[in-house]
C-alpha positions as CSV (number, residue, x, y, z in Angstrom):
1,V,110.6,-11.9,78.4
2,N,113.0,-14.4,76.7
3,R,114.3,-15.4,80.1
4,M,110.8,-16.1,81.4
5,A,110.0,-18.1,78.3
6,D,113.2,-20.2,78.8
7,E,112.3,-20.9,82.4
8,L,108.7,-21.9,81.4
9,K,110.0,-24.2,78.7
10,K,112.5,-25.8,81.1
11,H,109.7,-26.4,83.5
12,L,107.5,-28.0,80.8
13,I,110.4,-30.3,79.8
14,Q,110.6,-31.4,83.4
15,V,106.8,-32.1,83.4
16,I,107.1,-34.1,80.2
17,S,109.9,-36.2,81.7
18,R,107.8,-37.1,84.7
19,V,104.9,-38.8,82.8
20,Q,105.9,-41.8,80.6
21,G,104.6,-41.4,77.1
22,L,104.1,-37.7,77.3
23,Q,105.4,-36.1,74.1
24,A,104.4,-32.4,74.0
25,I,102.8,-29.6,76.0
26,V,101.6,-26.5,74.1
27,F,100.0,-23.3,75.3
28,A,98.2,-21.6,72.5
29,D,96.0,-18.6,72.0
30,R,92.4,-18.9,70.6
31,D,93.8,-18.7,67.1
32,G,96.1,-21.7,67.7
33,V,99.3,-19.6,67.8
34,P,101.7,-21.4,70.2
35,L,102.7,-19.1,73.1
36,I,105.1,-21.6,74.5
37,K,105.7,-25.3,73.8
38,A,108.0,-28.1,74.8
39,A,108.2,-31.4,72.9
40,T,110.2,-34.6,72.6
41,D,111.4,-35.9,69.3
42,E,108.5,-38.4,69.3
43,A,105.9,-35.7,69.2
44,P,104.0,-35.6,65.9
45,D,104.8,-32.3,64.1
46,H,101.2,-31.8,62.8
47,A,99.9,-31.7,66.4
48,L,102.2,-28.8,67.2
49,R,101.1,-26.6,64.3
50,P,98.7,-23.7,64.6
51,G,96.1,-25.3,62.3
52,F,95.8,-28.4,64.6
53,L,95.8,-26.3,67.8
54,A,93.1,-23.9,66.5
55,T,91.0,-26.9,65.6
56,V,91.3,-28.2,69.2
57,G,90.1,-24.8,70.5
58,M,87.2,-24.8,68.1
59,A,86.1,-28.3,69.0
60,M,86.1,-27.3,72.7
61,S,83.8,-24.3,71.9
62,Q,81.3,-26.5,70.1
63,G,79.9,-28.0,73.3
64,N,78.7,-24.6,74.4
65,K,76.9,-24.1,71.1
66,L,75.1,-27.4,71.6
67,G,73.8,-26.2,74.9
68,L,76.1,-28.4,76.9
69,G,77.8,-25.5,78.7
70,K,81.5,-24.6,78.6
71,C,83.9,-27.3,77.8
72,N,86.7,-27.3,80.4
73,K,88.7,-30.3,79.2
74,M,88.7,-32.6,76.2
75,I,90.3,-36.0,75.7
76,S,90.7,-37.3,72.2
77,S,92.2,-40.7,71.3
78,Y,93.7,-41.6,68.0
79,G,95.6,-44.7,66.7
80,N,99.0,-44.0,68.3
81,Y,98.3,-40.8,70.2
82,Q,96.0,-39.2,72.7
83,V,95.4,-35.4,73.0
84,V,94.3,-33.9,76.3
85,S,93.2,-30.2,76.2
86,F,92.3,-27.8,79.0
87,N,90.4,-24.6,78.2
88,R,91.8,-21.7,80.2
89,H,90.3,-18.9,78.1
90,P,92.0,-17.2,76.3
91,V,94.7,-19.9,76.5
92,T,94.3,-23.5,75.5
93,I,96.7,-26.1,77.0
94,T,97.2,-29.1,74.6
95,I,99.0,-32.2,75.7
96,V,100.1,-34.8,73.2
97,A,101.0,-38.3,74.5
98,S,101.3,-41.8,73.2
99,S,98.1,-43.9,73.3
100,S,99.6,-46.0,76.0
101,A,100.3,-43.1,78.4
102,N,98.3,-42.9,81.6
103,T,95.5,-40.5,80.9
104,G,94.8,-40.1,84.6
105,M,98.3,-38.9,85.2
106,I,98.0,-36.4,82.4
107,L,94.7,-35.1,83.8
108,N,96.5,-34.7,87.2
109,L,98.8,-32.1,85.6
110,E,95.9,-29.7,85.1
111,E,96.5,-27.6,88.3
112,E,100.2,-27.4,87.8
113,L,99.9,-26.3,84.2
114,N,97.1,-23.8,85.2
115,T,99.7,-21.7,87.0
116,V,101.7,-21.4,83.7
117,S,98.5,-20.5,81.8
118,Q,97.7,-17.7,84.3
119,T,101.2,-16.2,83.6
120,L,100.5,-16.5,79.9
121,R,96.9,-15.2,80.2
122,S,98.2,-11.7,81.1
123,V,100.4,-11.7,78.0
124,V,97.5,-12.7,75.7
125,E,95.0,-10.2,77.3
126,V,97.5,-7.3,76.8
127,S,98.1,-8.0,73.2
């Protein structure tokens, strides 16, 4: 399992290096517990903590409660950062980037990252 986690983390670091301004990629369960993450030194610590990650998941679930249907992705913009999240129940993919990073390029990572979430989904569903 550790070897698989190391390989996944290495892959995520490569993904981060391909998109200018990308600072972190975190795969978390519905409680915000990080399953695997990779981050640069510029990534804000608070965005990598379970409390923040759980809040992202809860925000994504609110659309369904409002009758809007299932939220598949969410883009949030803050002063210096942007957060892009993909809902791959029971796994949430959270990407943190600088506000100047190309959001379209981040959104284009969805399919590539989905393969990682499918691997992690089996781990989450078993536990």
